[in-house]
C-alpha positions as CSV (number, residue, x, y, z in Angstrom):
1,M,31.4,-90.4,-36.8
2,G,34.1,-89.1,-34.4
3,S,35.4,-92.7,-33.8
4,I,35.6,-93.3,-37.6
5,I,37.7,-90.1,-38.1
6,T,39.9,-91.0,-35.1
7,E,40.4,-94.5,-36.5
8,L,41.3,-93.2,-40.0
9,R,43.7,-90.7,-38.4
10,E,45.4,-93.5,-36.5
11,K,45.7,-95.7,-39.5
12,F,47.2,-92.8,-41.4
13,R,49.7,-92.2,-38.6
14,R,50.7,-95.8,-38.4
15,G,50.9,-96.5,-42.1
16,D,54.1,-96.2,-44.1
17,V,54.7,-93.2,-46.4
18,C,53.3,-95.1,-49.4
19,L,49.9,-95.6,-47.7
20,Q,49.9,-92.1,-46.4
21,L,50.3,-90.7,-49.9
22,I,47.4,-93.0,-51.0
23,Y,45.3,-91.7,-48.1
24,I,46.0,-88.1,-49.1
25,N,45.2,-88.7,-52.8
26,V,42.0,-90.6,-52.0
27,G,41.0,-88.0,-49.3
28,V,41.4,-85.1,-51.8
29,F,39.4,-87.0,-54.4
30,V,36.5,-87.8,-52.1
31,L,36.3,-84.2,-50.9
32,V,36.3,-82.9,-54.5
33,Q,33.6,-85.4,-55.5
34,L,31.4,-84.4,-52.4
35,A,31.9,-80.7,-53.2
36,Q,30.8,-81.3,-56.8
37,V,27.7,-83.1,-55.8
38,L,26.8,-80.4,-53.2
39,L,27.3,-77.6,-55.7
40,M,25.3,-79.4,-58.4
41,L,22.3,-79.3,-56.0
42,F,22.4,-75.5,-56.3
43,N,23.1,-75.6,-60.1
44,R,26.7,-74.6,-59.5
45,Q,30.0,-76.1,-60.8
46,L,33.3,-76.7,-59.1
47,G,35.3,-76.6,-62.4
48,D,36.4,-73.0,-62.2
49,V,37.8,-73.6,-58.7
50,L,39.7,-76.7,-59.8
51,L,41.3,-74.8,-62.6
52,W,43.3,-72.9,-60.0
53,L,44.6,-76.2,-58.6
54,E,45.3,-77.9,-61.9
55,L,48.6,-77.2,-63.8
56,P,48.1,-75.0,-66.8
57,A,50.3,-75.4,-69.9
58,S,50.5,-71.7,-70.4
59,F,53.4,-70.0,-68.5
60,V,51.4,-66.8,-68.4
61,R,48.6,-68.5,-66.5
62,W,51.0,-70.5,-64.3
63,V,52.7,-67.3,-63.1
64,V,49.5,-66.3,-61.3
65,Q,49.0,-69.8,-59.8
66,P,52.5,-71.2,-59.1
67,W,51.2,-73.5,-56.4
68,S,49.5,-75.6,-59.1
69,L,52.9,-77.2,-59.9
70,V,52.4,-79.1,-56.6
71,T,48.6,-79.3,-56.2
72,Y,48.0,-80.9,-59.6
73,M,49.8,-84.1,-58.5
74,F,47.1,-84.8,-55.9
75,L,44.1,-84.3,-58.1
76,H,42.2,-86.9,-60.2
77,V,39.5,-86.6,-62.8
78,G,37.5,-89.8,-62.2
79,W,37.3,-93.1,-60.4
80,M,39.3,-95.1,-62.9
81,H,41.9,-92.4,-63.0
82,I,42.6,-92.5,-59.3
83,L,42.1,-96.3,-59.0
84,F,44.9,-97.2,-61.5
85,N,47.3,-94.5,-60.2
86,M,46.8,-95.6,-56.6
87,L,47.3,-99.3,-57.5
88,W,50.5,-98.5,-59.2
89,L,51.6,-96.3,-56.3
90,Y,50.9,-99.1,-53.9
91,W,52.6,-101.9,-55.8
92,F,55.7,-100.1,-56.9
93,G,55.8,-98.0,-53.7
94,Q,56.2,-101.2,-51.6
95,L,58.8,-102.4,-54.1
96,F,60.6,-99.0,-53.9
97,L,60.8,-99.4,-50.1
98,H,62.8,-102.6,-50.5
99,F,65.7,-100.6,-52.1
100,F,65.3,-97.1,-50.8
101,S,64.0,-95.3,-47.6
102,A,60.6,-93.9,-46.8
103,R,62.0,-90.3,-47.0
104,H,63.3,-91.1,-50.5
105,L,59.8,-92.2,-51.6
106,L,58.2,-89.1,-50.3
107,G,60.8,-86.8,-51.8
108,L,60.7,-88.6,-55.2
109,Y,56.9,-88.5,-55.3
110,V,57.2,-84.7,-55.2
111,L,60.3,-84.5,-57.5
112,G,58.6,-86.8,-60.1
113,G,55.6,-84.5,-60.1
114,L,57.7,-81.4,-60.4
115,C,59.7,-82.7,-63.3
116,G,56.7,-84.2,-65.0
117,G,54.8,-80.9,-64.8
118,A,57.8,-78.9,-65.9
119,L,58.4,-81.0,-69.0
120,Y,54.7,-80.8,-69.8
121,M,54.7,-77.0,-69.7
122,L,58.0,-76.9,-71.7
123,A,56.7,-79.2,-74.4
124,F,53.4,-77.4,-74.9
125,N,55.3,-74.0,-75.3
126,V,58.1,-75.2,-77.5
127,F,56.5,-77.6,-80.0
128,P,54.2,-76.0,-82.7
129,Y,51.9,-79.0,-82.6
130,F,50.5,-77.9,-79.2
131,R,50.4,-74.2,-80.0
132,Q,46.6,-74.1,-80.5
133,S,45.8,-75.8,-77.2
134,V,48.4,-74.2,-74.9
135,D,46.0,-71.6,-73.6
136,Y,43.3,-74.0,-72.4
137,A,45.3,-77.2,-71.6
138,F,45.5,-78.3,-67.9
139,L,47.2,-81.2,-66.3
140,L,46.2,-83.2,-63.2
141,G,47.0,-86.6,-61.7
142,A,49.7,-88.5,-59.8
143,S,51.0,-90.4,-62.9
144,A,54.3,-88.5,-63.2
145,S,55.1,-89.1,-59.5
146,V,54.2,-92.8,-59.8
147,L,56.4,-93.2,-62.9
148,A,59.3,-91.8,-61.0
149,I,58.8,-94.3,-58.2
150,V,58.6,-97.1,-60.8
151,M,61.8,-96.1,-62.6
152,A,64.1,-95.8,-59.6
153,P,63.9,-99.5,-58.6
154,A,64.2,-100.4,-62.3
155,Y,67.6,-98.7,-62.4
156,R,68.7,-100.1,-59.0
157,A,67.7,-103.7,-59.7
158,P,67.0,-104.0,-63.4
159,N,66.8,-107.8,-63.3
160,F,64.3,-107.9,-60.4
161,T,61.2,-109.8,-61.5
162,V,57.6,-108.7,-61.0
163,R,54.5,-110.6,-61.9
164,L,52.0,-108.8,-64.0
165,F,48.4,-109.9,-64.8
166,L,48.2,-111.4,-68.3
167,F,52.0,-111.0,-68.9
168,G,53.4,-113.2,-66.2
169,N,56.9,-112.6,-64.8
170,V,58.6,-109.4,-66.2
171,R,62.0,-108.0,-65.4
172,L,61.9,-104.4,-64.2
173,K,64.2,-103.1,-67.0
174,Y,61.8,-104.4,-69.6
175,L,58.8,-102.9,-67.8
176,A,60.5,-99.6,-67.6
177,L,61.5,-99.7,-71.3
178,A,58.0,-100.6,-72.4
179,T,56.5,-97.8,-70.4
180,I,58.8,-95.2,-71.8
181,L,58.3,-96.4,-75.4
182,L,54.5,-96.4,-75.0
183,D,54.5,-92.8,-73.7
184,L,56.8,-91.7,-76.5
185,L,54.4,-93.2,-79.1
186,L,51.4,-91.5,-77.5
187,I,52.7,-87.9,-77.0
188,T,50.5,-86.7,-79.9
189,S,47.4,-88.6,-78.7
190,G,44.4,-87.1,-77.0
191,N,46.2,-87.3,-73.6
192,A,49.4,-85.8,-74.9
193,G,50.0,-83.8,-71.8
194,G,49.7,-86.8,-69.5
195,H,52.2,-88.9,-71.5
196,I,54.7,-86.0,-71.7
197,A,54.4,-85.7,-67.9
198,H,54.9,-89.5,-67.6
199,L,58.2,-89.1,-69.4
200,G,59.2,-86.2,-67.1
201,G,58.4,-88.3,-64.0
202,A,60.3,-91.3,-65.5
203,L,63.4,-89.2,-66.1
204,A,63.2,-87.9,-62.6
205,G,63.2,-91.4,-61.2
206,L,66.2,-92.3,-63.2
207,W,68.0,-89.1,-62.3
208,F,67.4,-89.8,-58.6
209,A,68.6,-93.4,-58.8
210,V,71.7,-92.6,-60.8
211,G,72.6,-89.7,-58.4
212,L,72.0,-91.8,-55.3
213,S,74.3,-94.5,-56.6
214,K,77.0,-91.8,-56.8
215,G,76.2,-90.5,-53.3
216,H,74.0,-87.6,-54.3
217,D,70.4,-87.5,-53.0
218,R,68.3,-85.4,-55.4
219,T,65.4,-85.5,-53.0
220,A,67.2,-84.1,-49.9
221,W,66.2,-80.5,-50.5
222,I,62.5,-81.5,-50.9
223,N,62.5,-83.3,-47.6
224,R,64.2,-80.3,-45.9
225,V,61.4,-78.1,-47.2
226,L,58.7,-80.6,-46.1
227,D,60.3,-80.8,-42.7
228,A,60.3,-77.0,-42.4
229,L,56.6,-76.9,-43.4
230,K,55.8,-79.6,-40.8
231,S,57.5,-77.7,-38.1
232,L,55.4,-74.6,-38.9
233,V,52.1,-76.5,-39.0
234,R,52.9,-78.7,-36.0
235,P,55.5,-77.0,-33.8
236,G,57.2,-79.4,-31.5
237,R,56.3,-79.5,-27.9
238,R,58.6,-77.8,-25.4
239,K,61.1,-80.1,-24.0
240,P,60.7,-80.8,-20.3
241,K,63.3,-79.3,-18.0
242,M,66.1,-81.7,-17.1
243,K,66.3,-82.9,-13.6
244,L,69.8,-83.2,-12.2
245,R,70.5,-86.0,-9.8
246,Y,73.7,-85.9,-7.8
247,G,75.4,-88.9,-6.4
248,G,76.8,-92.2,-7.7
249,G,73.8,-94.4,-7.5
250,G,73.7,-97.7,-9.3
251,G,70.8,-96.6,-11.4
252,S,72.8,-94.0,-13.3
253,T,75.5,-96.5,-14.0
254,A,73.0,-98.9,-15.4
255,G,71.5,-96.2,-17.5
256,R,74.9,-95.3,-19.0
257,Q,75.5,-99.0,-19.7
258,Q,72.2,-99.2,-21.5
259,D,73.2,-96.2,-23.6
260,Y,76.5,-97.8,-24.5
261,D,74.8,-101.1,-25.5
262,Y,72.2,-99.2,-27.6
263,N,74.8,-97.2,-29.4
264,A,76.9,-100.3,-30.1
265,R,73.9,-102.2,-31.5
266,K,73.0,-99.1,-33.6
267,K,76.5,-98.8,-35.0
268,A,76.6,-102.5,-35.9
269,R,73.2,-102.3,-37.6
270,E,74.3,-99.3,-39.7
271,E,77.5,-101.1,-40.7
272,E,75.6,-104.1,-41.7
273,V,73.2,-102.0,-43.8
274,D,76.1,-100.3,-45.5
275,R,77.7,-103.6,-46.3
276,I,74.5,-104.9,-47.9
277,L,74.0,-101.7,-49.9
278,E,77.6,-102.0,-51.2
279,K,76.9,-105.7,-52.2
280,L,73.6,-104.6,-53.8
281,K,75.4,-101.9,-55.8
282,K,78.1,-104.3,-57.1
283,S,76.1,-107.5,-57.6
284,G,72.5,-106.6,-57.8
285,Y,69.4,-107.5,-55.7
286,E,69.4,-111.1,-56.7
287,S,72.8,-111.7,-55.0
288,L,71.4,-110.9,-51.6
289,T,70.4,-113.6,-49.1
290,A,67.0,-113.8,-47.6
291,D,68.3,-112.4,-44.3
292,E,70.1,-109.5,-46.1
293,K,66.9,-108.6,-48.0
294,K,65.0,-108.6,-44.7
295,T,67.6,-106.4,-43.0
296,L,67.5,-104.0,-45.9
297,F,63.7,-103.9,-45.8
298,D,63.6,-103.3,-42.1
299,A,66.1,-100.5,-42.4
300,S,64.0,-98.8,-45.0
301,K,61.1,-98.6,-42.5
302,R,63.1,-96.6,-40.0
């Protein structure tokens, strides 16, 4: 058992941020399912506990559980629910990493969830149609976060083509438009809250992509918060004391030369990435050569 946990931990550590988010969502889902099975053996239910992690539509209820604006985006109600969300997260998460960085993906996942949850609460408290259900409506799922990750590449490379089962090749701009229209048409359906949250996540993705094209990273503050939390949970190891070596040995000269070479290569690599991004901004993804696409993809992994 210990070896399995160690292997999973190592895969999580080595995986990209998209796979790590999938691991977290699936891990939470499995733990919740196991807890429900265990409690049922004692004729108990987990529902009341989960309500404190799901996002309520009522502002009065949310005030006493503000953390639910974050926790809801990692909860799922059933196997099909998590399956489709994770499939979309994997497919479009990998596509996202072709155009943006891993830190952008993590930040946008959270930003999409926040915006989706905020729009859901706002709509249920503003529109009279939802007035009767506002006190007992709750939201859960990663759909809003996933929709944000879908919309950002659609803005960056609208003519990029993806292949969909039964539909064949579809350009991202048409996929984004169809998704938004479908959610608009279904905001009075049985899953009204989910579709409203989808729209909030989609708007977050577009807001991020538009801002980034103008030099504004809407996810920067989220990543700073996450970095601060990581430093609290896993404080860095103390740096070893520096050893001073006096004298003009050849080894130190070689070390300095290696530093110069490394910095020169790093600067050239950054300049090449900047050039490709500028070309992408002006002419679109399809104008890039195969080598330029590979360079951009490799840079997003760092």
